[in-house]
N, C-alpha and C positions, 0 to 999 in steps of 0.2 A: 934147746934143751937146757943148758944148764940156766937161762931164767926163769923157764916154767919150773925147773925144781927149785930152784930159788922162790920163787912166789908162794908155790904149794907148803914148801918149807917153814916159811914167813907165819903164814896160816895156822902153822902146826899138826900140818899133816905128814905122816910118814913118808918117802917116797925112793918108790923104784924105779930106776932108769934101764931104757933099752936102746939099744945102738942102731937094728935094726928089724926089719918081720920076723927073723927064727927068733931071732931071741926074744921081740916080744912076746910072743907066742907060749916060748919055755915060759920065761917068768910069769905068764899067765897063769902057768899049769902049776910052777912051782911054791910062788909069793901067794897066788890065790889072794889079789888083793880087794877091796870091799870096791874100788872102781878103776878103770882105765881109760887114759888119755892118748889118744893117738895122734899123729899126723898120718894124713892121707897117702903124702909123698915120700915115706921113710924107703930107706935101702933096702933091695931085698922083697920080700914080698911088702905090698900097698896097704893102707890100712882097711880098705874093704876087706881082703883076703886076710889079715888075718881078724878082722873082724868076725867074717864069717867061720873059721878053724877056732874063734873062742867059743860062738853061738853052737857050735857041737858039741861043748862038752858041758856050757855053765851059760848063769844069765848073769855076767856080772854087769853091771851099769858101763857104756862104754862113750864117750865123749869124743869125737873126732874133729880132729882140728884142720883143716885147709885154707887154700887162696883160691879155690874156684867156689865163685856164689852164685851157676844159676840153678836155676830149680831142678832141672834133670839129676843135676850132682848130688844137690838133696837130699832128691828120692832114693838116688842110688846107694846112699849113706845108709839112709832110713832101710831101707830095705835090706841092704846086707846085715841087719843087728844091730846097728849103734842106734843111745838113744837121743842121741843129742848130735847140735852140730855147730861150730863155730867157725866163722870164718876169718880168718887172716887181715887186717892188724887187729886186735881186740886190744882192749883195755883190760890190764888186770881184776881189775874189778868185778866185771863183765864174766872171767873165766872161772873166778874163785863163787861167783852168783851160780854161773849155773853145776860147776862141782858141790856145792851144798845142794842145789837141788835135788842131783842126781841120787845122792846120798839119803834125801830124806826120803825120796819118793822108792829107794828099794829098801825103806824102811819103815814100813806103815804105819806102826806103832807111834811112831816121831810125830804125824802129824795129829796124834789128840793131847800130847804132850802141854800143858799151861806153859805160855812164855811171856817172858817179860822183860822190860824196856824199860829204866830208870823208873817210873812212878805209875805206868801202864803194866797192868795185867789183863789177859785173854786166856780164856779156857777155851779150846774148841770142842770138848765135850758137853759142855751146860752152854756155850757159846754165850759165855758171859764178858763182860768185858768192864774191868772198872780203872780210873785215873784216882789215883788218893783216895779215896774213902768215896769218891763220887761213883754209880754203875750210868753206863754209858747204853743206849739201846739201840740198836746199829740194822739195819736192813739187811739179808742174808749176803747181798754184793759187795756191800760196805764191809762187812766182818771179815770177809773171804781177802777183802784188798788189805784190810789192815794186818790180819793175819801171816800174807804173804811179803807185809813189811817186814813185819816182828820176826818173821825166823828168817830174816836178810839183815840185821843191826849192823848201819854203818856201812853197808855197801851201794854205792852207788850204782842204779838199775835204769837201764835202757827205758825209755817209753815204749817202745817196739816190743820189747822182752816184759812186759808188765803185761802190756797186753796180749799176747801169747800166752802167758802164764795161767794168767786173771778170768782174762773171758774166752782162751781156747787160740788154737791157731786157726781157724777156722772163723774168728774175730772176720767181721766185713762192714763193719758200721763205722763210722766217725768216728777219729780216733780222739778228738777232743770229749767224746765221753771220761775218758781218762782225767783230765782236769778236772772235769763236773764232780766225780766223785773222791778225787783229792779233797776238794771244796767243800763236800759233805764233812771227809772225816774230819779234817782240819774245824769247821766250824763245830761237830759235836767233843773233840778232844779237848778243844779251847773253850769251851762257854764258861769256864769258872776262872780266864783268864789265864790260864795255865801255858806255861812256854811252847811257842812250838815245835815240833820234833818230828814234822816229815816238812825236809828242805825241798825245796825245788833248786836243783841244778841246770844252768841254764842253756837251752840246747842240746841238753842229753835227757835227762828226766827226774826222777827222786832218790831222797835218801831218808834212811830213819833216823835222827841225828840229835842231838842235845846240842843246843850251841851255848857257851858257857862264856859271859861275858863278866867282865870284873869290871868294878866298881871301884875308881882309886879317887882319894878326897885329897884337894891340895894345902897344905900345910897351910897355915894363917900365917 
């Protein structure tokens, strides 16, 4: 729990903790958090029961953490009212990405807010994309993928997670489609020889991140 609290606090979130299921239900009622992160196997009431109790009162987003990775377990958690499900062990970066996604989903207005990263700017309302002074024309899928990255800057995101979130949980195609679309984006974003910002993390996925290269000059 302490690792989880420190990870979220480091990202700037105010965190209230609960030591058991009863405490979690009380905290949800009294603190009224923007998001609840639950461990399925907590003492007392388990995470599924806590989720069901919370859902009787409000629709606070809930992320379930568990070591159970069977499809039936995931279905049970989602049916109980959880909004997302993360299997242990997980990388802190993935946890933060899920938390940010759930908070955005809970505030639909955020989907329409312009976002920027470095010299890149994207407006969801007008679907305009600019890099510096250059306008960039994107297909609908390219736009959605770029927006997804720009709403999660500096977060390493697994390939599977990107496919689930951008293409949908029911995506059943060849996962190489992600590489193809990342290639399309890179071609358009780097058309004027701009630095690459969609970086590949080998054997994991991708991250929107600027790579700073320091140039040094040897003295004569």
